[in-house]
Jmol script that loads the backbone (N, CA, C; Angstrom):
load data "model"
ATOM      1  N   MET A   1       0.816  -1.203   0.000  1.00  0.00           N
ATOM      2  CA  MET A   1       0.000   0.000   0.000  1.00  0.00           C
ATOM      3  C   MET A   1       0.854   1.258   0.000  1.00  0.00           C
ATOM      4  N   SER A   2       2.146   1.112   0.211  1.00  0.00           N
ATOM      5  CA  SER A   2       2.979   2.307   0.241  1.00  0.00           C
ATOM      6  C   SER A   2       3.148   2.921  -1.148  1.00  0.00           C
ATOM      7  N   ILE A   3       2.815   2.158  -2.214  1.00  0.00           N
ATOM      8  CA  ILE A   3       2.927   2.723  -3.567  1.00  0.00           C
ATOM      9  C   ILE A   3       1.919   3.858  -3.777  1.00  0.00           C
ATOM     10  N   LEU A   4       0.825   3.838  -3.016  1.00  0.00           N
ATOM     11  CA  LEU A   4      -0.180   4.880  -3.156  1.00  0.00           C
ATOM     12  C   LEU A   4       0.318   6.226  -2.652  1.00  0.00           C
ATOM     13  N   TYR A   5       1.288   6.215  -1.751  1.00  0.00           N
ATOM     14  CA  TYR A   5       1.741   7.454  -1.130  1.00  0.00           C
ATOM     15  C   TYR A   5       3.056   7.961  -1.697  1.00  0.00           C
ATOM     16  N   SER A   6       3.758   7.140  -2.469  1.00  0.00           N
ATOM     17  CA  SER A   6       5.029   7.604  -3.023  1.00  0.00           C
ATOM     18  C   SER A   6       4.773   8.430  -4.282  1.00  0.00           C
ATOM     19  N   LYS A   7       5.704   9.319  -4.590  1.00  0.00           N
ATOM     20  CA  LYS A   7       5.560  10.188  -5.754  1.00  0.00           C
ATOM     21  C   LYS A   7       5.591   9.362  -7.042  1.00  0.00           C
ATOM     22  N   ARG A   8       6.466   8.376  -7.089  1.00  0.00           N
ATOM     23  CA  ARG A   8       6.556   7.523  -8.278  1.00  0.00           C
ATOM     24  C   ARG A   8       5.283   6.694  -8.449  1.00  0.00           C
ATOM     25  N   GLY A   9       4.737   6.210  -7.351  1.00  0.00           N
ATOM     26  CA  GLY A   9       3.508   5.426  -7.398  1.00  0.00           C
ATOM     27  C   GLY A   9       2.329   6.235  -7.898  1.00  0.00           C
ATOM     28  N   LYS A  10       2.242   7.490  -7.457  1.00  0.00           N
ATOM     29  CA  LYS A  10       1.159   8.357  -7.923  1.00  0.00           C
ATOM     30  C   LYS A  10       1.275   8.608  -9.416  1.00  0.00           C
ATOM     31  N   GLY A  11       2.505   8.752  -9.906  1.00  0.00           N
ATOM     32  CA  GLY A  11       2.702   8.948 -11.345  1.00  0.00           C
ATOM     33  C   GLY A  11       2.298   7.726 -12.145  1.00  0.00           C
ATOM     34  N   ILE A  12       2.651   6.542 -11.626  1.00  0.00           N
ATOM     35  CA  ILE A  12       2.282   5.302 -12.309  1.00  0.00           C
ATOM     36  C   ILE A  12       0.767   5.142 -12.352  1.00  0.00           C
ATOM     37  N   ILE A  13       0.126   5.398 -11.222  1.00  0.00           N
ATOM     38  CA  ILE A  13      -1.333   5.265 -11.160  1.00  0.00           C
ATOM     39  C   ILE A  13      -1.997   6.266 -12.097  1.00  0.00           C
ATOM     40  N   LYS A  14      -1.454   7.476 -12.182  1.00  0.00           N
ATOM     41  CA  LYS A  14      -2.015   8.489 -13.078  1.00  0.00           C
ATOM     42  C   LYS A  14      -1.942   8.032 -14.526  1.00  0.00           C
ATOM     43  N   TRP A  15      -0.797   7.484 -14.935  1.00  0.00           N
ATOM     44  CA  TRP A  15      -0.638   7.018 -16.316  1.00  0.00           C
ATOM     45  C   TRP A  15      -1.535   5.821 -16.615  1.00  0.00           C
ATOM     46  N   VAL A  16      -1.677   4.924 -15.658  1.00  0.00           N
ATOM     47  CA  VAL A  16      -2.557   3.768 -15.863  1.00  0.00           C
ATOM     48  C   VAL A  16      -3.998   4.229 -16.057  1.00  0.00           C
ATOM     49  N   TRP A  17      -4.454   5.184 -15.249  1.00  0.00           N
ATOM     50  CA  TRP A  17      -5.807   5.683 -15.387  1.00  0.00           C
ATOM     51  C   TRP A  17      -5.999   6.420 -16.706  1.00  0.00           C
ATOM     52  N   MET A  18      -4.998   7.172 -17.154  1.00  0.00           N
ATOM     53  CA  MET A  18      -5.131   7.885 -18.430  1.00  0.00           C
ATOM     54  C   MET A  18      -5.244   6.904 -19.593  1.00  0.00           C
ATOM     55  N   ILE A  19      -4.424   5.861 -19.583  1.00  0.00           N
ATOM     56  CA  ILE A  19      -4.480   4.865 -20.659  1.00  0.00           C
ATOM     57  C   ILE A  19      -5.823   4.141 -20.628  1.00  0.00           C
ATOM     58  N   PHE A  20      -6.294   3.785 -19.447  1.00  0.00           N
ATOM     59  CA  PHE A  20      -7.596   3.130 -19.314  1.00  0.00           C
ATOM     60  C   PHE A  20      -8.715   4.026 -19.833  1.00  0.00           C
ATOM     61  N   ALA A  21      -8.668   5.309 -19.496  1.00  0.00           N
ATOM     62  CA  ALA A  21      -9.715   6.235 -19.931  1.00  0.00           C
ATOM     63  C   ALA A  21      -9.691   6.408 -21.452  1.00  0.00           C
ATOM     64  N   ILE A  22      -8.500   6.509 -22.030  1.00  0.00           N
ATOM     65  CA  ILE A  22      -8.402   6.665 -23.482  1.00  0.00           C
ATOM     66  C   ILE A  22      -8.937   5.424 -24.190  1.00  0.00           C
ATOM     67  N   LEU A  23      -8.578   4.238 -23.709  1.00  0.00           N
ATOM     68  CA  LEU A  23      -9.089   3.006 -24.315  1.00  0.00           C
ATOM     69  C   LEU A  23     -10.611   2.908 -24.169  1.00  0.00           C
ATOM     70  N   LEU A  24     -11.127   3.333 -23.043  1.00  0.00           N
ATOM     71  CA  LEU A  24     -12.571   3.301 -22.829  1.00  0.00           C
ATOM     72  C   LEU A  24     -13.285   4.236 -23.792  1.00  0.00           C
ATOM     73  N   VAL A  25     -12.779   5.446 -23.946  1.00  0.00           N
ATOM     74  CA  VAL A  25     -13.394   6.414 -24.843  1.00  0.00           C
ATOM     75  C   VAL A  25     -13.332   5.920 -26.289  1.00  0.00           C
ATOM     76  N   LEU A  26     -12.184   5.409 -26.708  1.00  0.00           N
ATOM     77  CA  LEU A  26     -12.067   4.911 -28.077  1.00  0.00           C
ATOM     78  C   LEU A  26     -12.989   3.723 -28.330  1.00  0.00           C
ATOM     79  N   SER A  27     -13.115   2.842 -27.363  1.00  0.00           N
ATOM     80  CA  SER A  27     -14.004   1.696 -27.559  1.00  0.00           C
ATOM     81  C   SER A  27     -15.459   2.140 -27.650  1.00  0.00           C
ATOM     82  N   MET A  28     -15.838   3.154 -26.887  1.00  0.00           N
ATOM     83  CA  MET A  28     -17.208   3.660 -26.965  1.00  0.00           C
ATOM     84  C   MET A  28     -17.458   4.331 -28.304  1.00  0.00           C
ATOM     85  N   ILE A  29     -16.480   5.069 -28.808  1.00  0.00           N
ATOM     86  CA  ILE A  29     -16.641   5.719 -30.105  1.00  0.00           C
ATOM     87  C   ILE A  29     -16.812   4.670 -31.200  1.00  0.00           C
ATOM     88  N   PHE A  30     -15.959   3.655 -31.208  1.00  0.00           N
ATOM     89  CA  PHE A  30     -16.051   2.624 -32.237  1.00  0.00           C
ATOM     90  C   PHE A  30     -17.337   1.818 -32.108  1.00  0.00           C
ATOM     91  N   THR A  31     -17.795   1.585 -30.899  1.00  0.00           N
ATOM     92  CA  THR A  31     -19.000   0.777 -30.707  1.00  0.00           C
ATOM     93  C   THR A  31     -20.253   1.524 -31.141  1.00  0.00           C
ATOM     94  N   PHE A  32     -20.393   2.763 -30.732  1.00  0.00           N
ATOM     95  CA  PHE A  32     -21.645   3.469 -30.957  1.00  0.00           C
ATOM     96  C   PHE A  32     -21.696   4.249 -32.259  1.00  0.00           C
ATOM     97  N   SER A  33     -20.576   4.463 -32.924  1.00  0.00           N
ATOM     98  CA  SER A  33     -20.616   5.203 -34.187  1.00  0.00           C
ATOM     99  C   SER A  33     -20.689   4.264 -35.382  1.00  0.00           C
ATOM    100  N   GLY A  34     -20.497   2.983 -35.161  1.00  0.00           N
ATOM    101  CA  GLY A  34     -20.542   2.041 -36.267  1.00  0.00           C
ATOM    102  C   GLY A  34     -19.326   2.122 -37.153  1.00  0.00           C
ATOM    103  N   SER A  35     -18.246   2.672 -36.661  1.00  0.00           N
ATOM    104  CA  SER A  35     -17.055   2.851 -37.491  1.00  0.00           C
ATOM    105  C   SER A  35     -16.223   1.586 -37.578  1.00  0.00           C
ATOM    106  N   MET A  36     -16.696   0.489 -36.994  1.00  0.00           N
ATOM    107  CA  MET A  36     -15.992  -0.781 -37.165  1.00  0.00           C
ATOM    108  C   MET A  36     -16.091  -1.248 -38.608  1.00  0.00           C
ATOM    109  N   GLU A  37     -17.011  -0.672 -39.385  1.00  0.00           N
ATOM    110  CA  GLU A  37     -17.128  -1.006 -40.793  1.00  0.00           C
ATOM    111  C   GLU A  37     -15.897  -0.569 -41.564  1.00  0.00           C
ATOM    112  N   LEU A  38     -15.133   0.348 -41.013  1.00  0.00           N
ATOM    113  CA  LEU A  38     -13.922   0.804 -41.686  1.00  0.00           C
ATOM    114  C   LEU A  38     -12.906  -0.318 -41.816  1.00  0.00           C
ATOM    115  N   PHE A  39     -12.964  -1.276 -40.901  1.00  0.00           N
ATOM    116  CA  PHE A  39     -11.984  -2.341 -40.889  1.00  0.00           C
ATOM    117  C   PHE A  39     -12.449  -3.595 -41.610  1.00  0.00           C
ATOM    118  N   SER A  40     -13.696  -3.596 -42.110  1.00  0.00           N
ATOM    119  CA  SER A  40     -14.182  -4.779 -42.816  1.00  0.00           C
ATOM    120  C   SER A  40     -13.644  -4.762 -44.244  1.00  0.00           C
ATOM    121  N   PRO A  41     -13.396  -5.923 -44.821  1.00  0.00           N
ATOM    122  CA  PRO A  41     -12.815  -5.948 -46.170  1.00  0.00           C
ATOM    123  C   PRO A  41     -13.780  -5.497 -47.252  1.00  0.00           C
ATOM    124  N   ASN A  42     -15.092  -5.527 -46.996  1.00  0.00           N
ATOM    125  CA  ASN A  42     -16.075  -5.172 -48.014  1.00  0.00           C
ATOM    126  C   ASN A  42     -16.606  -3.761 -47.830  1.00  0.00           C
ATOM    127  N   THR A  43     -15.788  -2.827 -47.461  1.00  0.00           N
ATOM    128  CA  THR A  43     -16.256  -1.464 -47.214  1.00  0.00           C
ATOM    129  C   THR A  43     -16.776  -0.862 -48.513  1.00  0.00           C
ATOM    130  N   GLY A  44     -18.017  -0.414 -48.483  1.00  0.00           N
ATOM    131  CA  GLY A  44     -18.616   0.225 -49.639  1.00  0.00           C
ATOM    132  C   GLY A  44     -19.199  -0.746 -50.642  1.00  0.00           C
ATOM    133  N   ALA A  45     -18.949  -2.011 -50.495  1.00  0.00           N
ATOM    134  CA  ALA A  45     -19.478  -2.994 -51.444  1.00  0.00           C
ATOM    135  C   ALA A  45     -20.760  -3.587 -50.880  1.00  0.00           C
ATOM    136  N   PRO A  46     -21.672  -3.965 -51.745  1.00  0.00           N
ATOM    137  CA  PRO A  46     -22.890  -4.600 -51.246  1.00  0.00           C
ATOM    138  C   PRO A  46     -22.602  -5.949 -50.616  1.00  0.00           C
ATOM    139  N   ALA A  47     -23.444  -6.338 -49.680  1.00  0.00           N
ATOM    140  CA  ALA A  47     -23.200  -7.574 -48.946  1.00  0.00           C
ATOM    141  C   ALA A  47     -23.349  -8.794 -49.859  1.00  0.00           C
ATOM    142  N   THR A  48     -24.338  -8.738 -50.748  1.00  0.00           N
ATOM    143  CA  THR A  48     -24.542  -9.852 -51.683  1.00  0.00           C
ATOM    144  C   THR A  48     -24.566  -9.308 -53.094  1.00  0.00           C
ATOM    145  N   THR A  49     -24.091 -10.074 -54.004  1.00  0.00           N
ATOM    146  CA  THR A  49     -24.125  -9.659 -55.414  1.00  0.00           C
ATOM    147  C   THR A  49     -25.200 -10.462 -56.116  1.00  0.00           C
ATOM    148  N   GLN A  50     -26.042  -9.768 -56.822  1.00  0.00           N
ATOM    149  CA  GLN A  50     -27.127 -10.414 -57.552  1.00  0.00           C
ATOM    150  C   GLN A  50     -26.813 -10.360 -59.036  1.00  0.00           C
ATOM    151  N   THR A  51     -26.882 -11.480 -59.659  1.00  0.00           N
ATOM    152  CA  THR A  51     -26.643 -11.529 -61.095  1.00  0.00           C
ATOM    153  C   THR A  51     -27.944 -11.889 -61.798  1.00  0.00           C
ATOM    154  N   SER A  52     -28.185 -11.245 -62.877  1.00  0.00           N
ATOM    155  CA  SER A  52     -29.397 -11.564 -63.632  1.00  0.00           C
ATOM    156  C   SER A  52     -29.112 -12.753 -64.531  1.00  0.00           C
ATOM    157  N   PRO A  53     -30.076 -13.636 -64.643  1.00  0.00           N
ATOM    158  CA  PRO A  53     -29.851 -14.809 -65.504  1.00  0.00           C
ATOM    159  C   PRO A  53     -29.746 -14.394 -66.968  1.00  0.00           C
ATOM    160  N   SER A  54     -28.745 -14.853 -67.625  1.00  0.00           N
ATOM    161  CA  SER A  54     -28.569 -14.508 -69.037  1.00  0.00           C
ATOM    162  C   SER A  54     -29.163 -15.634 -69.880  1.00  0.00           C
ATOM    163  N   SER A  55     -30.014 -15.247 -70.852  1.00  0.00           N
ATOM    164  CA  SER A  55     -30.655 -16.236 -71.711  1.00  0.00           C
ATOM    165  C   SER A  55     -30.079 -16.209 -73.096  1.00  0.00           C
TER     166      SER A  55
END
end "model"
wireframe off; spacefill off
backbone 0.3
color backbone group
């Protein structure tokens, strides 16, 4: 528990919380904005391709 009171420990805890907060914010942005489609290989392409029968 002495890490909570040392200057170095406070710095470590501060950095851990900042990284956690940034990851949390980024995950919320990607989840709720639907921007995970940016990483799919079919970006902009229709999900299924329909071909008309040629006679």
